Structures are given as structure tokens and as C-alpha cells.
C-alpha positions in Angstrom: 145.1 88.5 116.5 143.2 86.4 119.1 142.3 83.0 117.7 140.1 80.2 119.1 140.8 76.9 117.4 138.6 73.9 117.9 140.1 70.4 117.8 143.4 71.7 119.3 144.1 68.1 120.6 143.5 66.3 117.3 146.1 65.2 114.6 146.3 68.8 112.8 145.5 70.8 115.9 148.6 69.6 117.9 150.8 70.8 115.1 148.4 73.8 114.3 148.8 75.3 118.0 152.5 75.9 118.0 152.4 77.5 114.7 149.8 79.9 115.8 151.7 81.0 118.8 155.1 81.3 116.8 153.4 83.6 114.1 152.3 85.9 116.9 148.6 85.0 117.5 147.1 85.0 120.9 145.8 81.5 120.8 143.5 79.3 122.6 142.3 75.6 121.8 139.3 73.7 122.6 139.0 70.0 122.5 136.7 67.7 123.9 139.3 65.2 124.5 138.3 62.1 122.5 141.9 61.1 121.1 144.2 62.4 124.1 145.4 58.8 124.7 147.2 58.9 121.5 150.5 60.9 121.9 153.3 59.2 119.7 156.1 61.3 120.5 157.0 64.7 122.3 158.1 67.4 119.6 159.4 69.9 122.5 157.0 72.7 121.3 155.1 75.1 123.3 151.3 74.9 122.9 148.5 77.1 123.6 146.0 76.7 126.6 143.6 74.1 125.8 140.0 74.2 127.4 138.3 70.7 127.7 135.0 71.5 126.1 132.3 70.2 123.7 131.7 72.7 121.1 128.2 71.8 121.2 128.1 73.2 124.8 129.7 76.4 124.2 127.9 79.7 125.0 128.1 82.8 123.2 129.6 84.5 126.4 132.6 81.5 126.1 133.3 83.2 122.6 133.5 86.7 123.5 136.7 88.6 122.7 138.3 86.4 119.8 139.1 87.9 116.3 138.8 84.5 114.5 138.0 80.7 114.6 139.3 78.0 113.2 137.2 74.9 113.1 139.1 71.6 113.2 136.7 69.6 115.6 134.6 67.2 113.8 134.0 63.4 113.5 137.0 63.6 111.4 137.0 60.9 108.1 134.7 58.9 106.1 134.8 55.4 108.0 134.2 57.3 111.1 131.2 59.4 110.0 129.8 56.1 108.5 129.8 54.2 111.7 126.7 56.4 112.8 125.6 58.8 110.0 122.8 60.5 112.4 125.5 61.4 115.2 127.8 62.5 112.4 124.9 64.8 111.1 124.2 66.0 114.3 127.9 67.1 115.1 129.5 67.8 112.0 126.2 69.5 110.2 124.0 70.8 112.9 126.6 71.1 115.5 129.1 73.1 113.3 126.5 75.6 111.8 125.2 76.4 115.4 128.7 76.7 116.7 129.3 79.3 113.6 126.2 81.2 114.7 127.3 81.4 118.2 130.5 82.9 116.8 128.9 85.3 114.7 126.7 86.7 117.3 129.6 86.8 119.7 131.2 89.5 117.0 133.8 86.9 115.7 134.8 88.4 112.4 136.4 85.2 110.2 135.6 81.8 110.7 138.1 79.2 108.9 136.4 75.9 108.4 138.2 72.7 107.7 136.2 71.3 104.7 137.7 68.5 102.4 138.5 67.3 98.8 136.3 64.3 99.9 133.1 66.0 98.8 134.4 65.5 95.1 133.5 61.8 95.5 133.6 59.7 92.3 134.9 62.0 90.1 137.5 59.7 88.5 140.8 60.7 87.4 139.9 62.7 84.6 139.4 66.4 84.7 141.0 68.4 87.7 138.2 69.4 89.9 138.1 73.3 90.9 135.8 74.9 93.4 133.3 75.3 91.0 132.9 71.9 89.9 129.9 69.7 91.2 130.3 67.7 94.3 129.6 63.8 94.6 129.8 63.2 98.2 129.7 59.5 98.8 129.9 59.2 102.5 128.0 61.2 105.6 131.3 62.7 106.5 131.5 64.3 102.6 127.7 65.4 102.8 128.1 67.1 106.1 130.9 68.9 104.5 128.8 70.1 101.5 126.0 71.1 103.9 128.0 73.2 106.3 129.8 75.2 103.4 126.1 75.9 102.1 124.7 77.0 105.4 127.6 79.2 106.4 127.3 81.1 103.2 124.2 82.1 104.3 125.4 83.8 107.6 128.2 85.6 105.6 128.0 89.5 105.8 129.9 92.4 106.5 130.7 91.2 109.8 131.3 87.5 109.5 133.8 86.2 106.7 133.7 82.3 106.5 136.1 80.9 104.5 136.1 77.0 103.3 139.6 75.0 103.1 138.9 72.1 101.3 142.0 69.9 102.4 143.4 67.3 100.2 143.8 63.8 102.4 146.5 64.7 105.2 149.7 62.8 106.0 152.8 63.7 108.0 154.1 63.3 111.6 152.1 64.5 114.3 152.5 64.0 118.0 148.7 62.8 118.0 149.5 60.6 115.2 146.9 59.2 113.0 147.3 55.9 111.3 143.8 55.8 109.6 145.3 58.1 106.4 146.8 56.5 103.4 150.2 57.4 103.3 150.6 57.2 107.3 148.9 53.9 107.2 151.3 52.3 104.5 154.4 53.7 106.3 153.2 52.3 109.5 152.8 48.7 108.1 156.1 49.2 106.1 158.0 49.8 109.1 156.5 47.7 111.7 155.6 44.4 109.4 157.6 44.5 106.2 154.5 44.5 104.2 153.0 47.4 102.4 149.0 46.2 102.1 146.8 48.2 99.8 143.1 47.0 100.1 142.0 48.3 96.5 143.7 47.6 93.3 145.5 51.1 93.6 143.7 52.7 91.0 141.8 55.4 92.7 143.2 59.0 92.6 143.7 60.9 95.9 145.2 64.4 96.1 147.5 64.6 99.2 148.8 67.4 101.5 151.1 67.5 104.5 149.3 68.7 107.8 152.3 71.7 107.9 151.0 72.7 104.8 147.6 72.9 105.9 148.7 74.9 108.8 150.1 77.0 106.5 146.9 77.6 104.6 145.2 78.2 107.5 147.5 81.2 108.6 147.3 82.6 105.1 143.4 82.4 105.8 143.7 84.3 109.0 145.9 87.0 107.6 144.8 87.7 104.0 142.5 90.6 103.0 138.8 90.3 103.5 138.1 90.5 99.9 140.4 87.7 98.9 138.8 85.2 101.0 135.4 86.3 101.8 132.9 83.2 101.5 135.3 81.5 99.2 136.1 78.0 99.1 139.8 76.9 98.5 141.2 73.5 97.7 144.3 72.9 99.9 146.9 71.2 98.3 149.1 71.2 95.1 148.5 69.6 91.6 152.0 67.5 91.8 150.3 65.4 94.6 147.6 64.3 92.8 148.8 60.6 93.3 146.9 57.3 92.5 147.0 54.9 95.8 149.4 52.9 93.7 151.7 55.6 93.5 151.7 56.5 96.9 152.4 52.7 97.6 155.2 52.7 95.5 156.6 55.9 96.8 156.4 54.3 100.5 157.9 51.2 99.1 160.8 53.1 97.8 161.2 54.8 101.4 161.0 51.6 103.2 163.1 49.1 100.9 162.5 45.5 101.2 158.9 45.1 101.9 156.5 43.0 100.5 153.9 45.1 98.3 150.6 43.7 97.5 147.5 44.9 96.2 143.6 43.9 96.4 140.7 43.9 94.0 138.7 47.1 93.0 136.6 47.2 96.3 133.5 49.1 97.2 135.2 52.4 97.9 134.6 54.4 94.3 136.0 57.6 95.8 138.5 59.2 93.1 139.5 62.3 92.1 142.1 64.9 90.8 142.0 68.5 92.0 143.4 71.9 90.9 144.9 74.1 93.6 145.2 77.1 91.2 142.8 79.4 93.5 144.4 79.2 96.4 147.8 80.2 94.8 146.2 83.0 93.4 144.1 84.6 96.4 146.8 83.6 98.8 150.0 84.2 97.2 152.2 83.4 100.2 150.5 79.9 100.1 152.8 77.2 98.7 153.0 73.5 99.4 156.7 72.6 101.0 156.5 68.9 101.4 155.6 66.1 99.0 154.8 62.3 99.6 158.2 61.1 99.1 159.6 63.8 101.8 156.5 63.0 104.1 157.3 59.3 103.9 160.9 59.9 104.9 159.7 62.1 107.9 157.4 59.1 109.0 160.5 56.9 108.8 162.8 59.0 110.9 160.1 59.6 113.5 159.5 55.8 113.5 163.1 55.0 113.7 163.6 57.4 116.5 161.0 56.3 118.9 161.1 52.3 117.8 157.5 52.1 116.6 156.2 48.3 117.1 153.3 47.0 115.5 151.3 47.0 118.8 151.7 50.6 119.0 150.9 51.0 115.3 147.6 49.2 115.8 146.7 50.8 119.0 143.3 52.4 119.2 144.1 55.8 119.8 146.0 56.2 116.6 142.8 55.2 114.3 139.9 57.5 115.0 137.1 54.6 114.5 138.9 52.2 117.1 139.3 54.6 119.6 135.6 55.8 119.2 134.3 52.3 119.6 136.7 51.4 122.4 135.3 54.5 124.3 131.6 53.8 123.7 132.1 50.0 124.7 133.8 51.2 127.6 130.6 53.5 128.4 132.8 56.3 128.8 130.7 58.0 125.9 127.2 57.8 125.8 125.0 57.5 122.5 125.6 61.2 121.7 129.5 60.9 122.0 129.6 63.0 125.4 131.6 62.0 128.2 129.7 59.8 131.0 130.6 61.1 134.9 133.2 58.6 136.3 131.6 56.0 138.2 128.1 55.9 136.0 127.2 53.8 133.2 125.2 54.9 130.1 122.6 52.8 131.0 122.2 54.4 134.7 122.5 58.2 133.0 119.9 57.0 130.0 117.3 56.3 132.8 118.0 59.5 135.1 
């Protein structure tokens, strides 16, 4: 299978690329390179070729010859999406839908879209949310996920199979590390400062999933019979990993003993949801999560000890998506539409040209 995967130099993409090769795929990556400064460690794995391209600028001819696409490349979390909702809508909604249309026109048969359990929003800690549950997106990021799923369903036909993977909140070690994800963030604070700072009171519910298990779900979606996945949405994770933020913090505290653990007030973020993962197990029997939060925190501790992670590196902009994006805009490396500016030319010069 010849697979094109976007966001190849991202947090998940840096792990997915080697796995595609190891599973016999002829894989090619695409990434615009927004976060390439952030490389935390070398894992020694072979990666596919990655083209430096913006998916918004790809032509139909660029997509010829691929059997499947895995689309990871969007503005990648709720705070980043809220930074500029208009550009989030341009990239995450309209950009992704237009990219899918080009893929269909180019004859690509399967389109795996990285959606999110964030679409369930403020559902609380009651009933488990399934793929048929109502959505309550609280942010521009989550609203775009809902809109992309809706619009890609309209493209589905006998020649084009969209599959929606609603990933739980990711965690785990990646060379292209992110420290703006809850378990990764708390683990980084614990190792570098001896303090575990939870900004909320810890009561919100968050399902977690390791990036290795996200990659396994992608591989299963690529290889599954068409009738098992055609135009279907799947929550990606496991019921045993429906944690409260307090439980996540306590797991991190156990992994990094001797830390000072503190909690804040309830705060303005009312996202809270527990999720059912029965459907993905039924439709893709080979998918089972291999990781839990305790094992993931242990993996992070091993990596931090090996590289001797310090507080300056932990807080460095490239490992937090919103911080890096603001840096690139402040230094005028990106224009208002998050496209790279030519070296030696400022955003103001380009805007007046």
C-alpha cells in the first residue's frame, strides 16, 4: 500500500512514519515544518521521505499514485485553535475538506482522518460517550473536527472511504515531543521542578491514549476491510483509561516520588467526558491498547533521565504548540495565514507587494 501521511514531522507523525515502513507500507510524508525546531531525542529509527509542503497548496497531480492518506496535519489542540479561530477554521475545516476533495479526485481510495474525543466537550463524568452520542464542542478546534467529519461524509462513495479516528488525549514519548498534553506536561514539571501543578481542581474527566496505540489504530484502519470502516467514526482508546485529571496527577506523583502536588480551582475550562471504545474493538478486532497512564509516565521518566531533561528545555517554545506558533509569528517567519515568509522579507513587505 502506498500511503501519504500529513503532519509527518509532528508529535504523532514522527512515531507513525517508522511504523508505516515497518508494516510494509510505501510511505511518503508531508509537513509544512512549523515544529521542526523541537527534536527531544534520537530514537535511531528509519523514517520515510518527508516533503516540505503545506497541504493547502498541494495539487491534484501531487497526490497521484497513492492508495491511502492519513491526515494528521492541522492546528493541533484546543488552546492553539482558540488563538485565532478564523485561521483555525481556514486550516482545520476548509483546508482539510478541500484536501480530501483533491485526494478523492486523484483516485485515493481511503482517507484516515485524525479527529478527537474533544468533540464531546462538557459531557461530564456520567454516561460513556459513544460514536452515536451528541457532540458538544467547546472550542474552535473541536468544532472544526465536527465540521470536517460532516463534510467528508458527503464525499463518501464506492470509490472513496473516509474513516474518522476520534483519538483520546494523547500521551507518551516522541522525538518531536509535546509538553502541552496533560500527562506529558505534569511529568515534565515533576522531573524538572519537583512540583506537579494542576491548574484545575482535578475533577474533569479525560480519556487518554498513548501515541503508539494511536498509530496502531491508524494501521488497523488502513488494513481493515472496507465494509468494516466505510464512513465510520471510531473512538480510539480504552475504557480503563477514562481518568480524572486528579487521577492522572496522582499517577505522575507515584512515578516521580517526592514531588509537591497541588491543585487549583475549578477554572474556566469545562471540558469533561468519559468515552466508550467498544466500537473500534468490534470493527477492528486486532486493535487493543498496549499502554496505560502508569506505563506511559514510566516511559517518560526513562527518557527524561536518559537525556537529562532540564527546566529550560521543558519550557522551550518548540515543545508547546501555541508558544512556538507565537514565536514564528512574532519573528515574522509566518504570515497571518501561517504560511512561511521568504527569508529576508518581512510580513509587512509581503503584505504590501
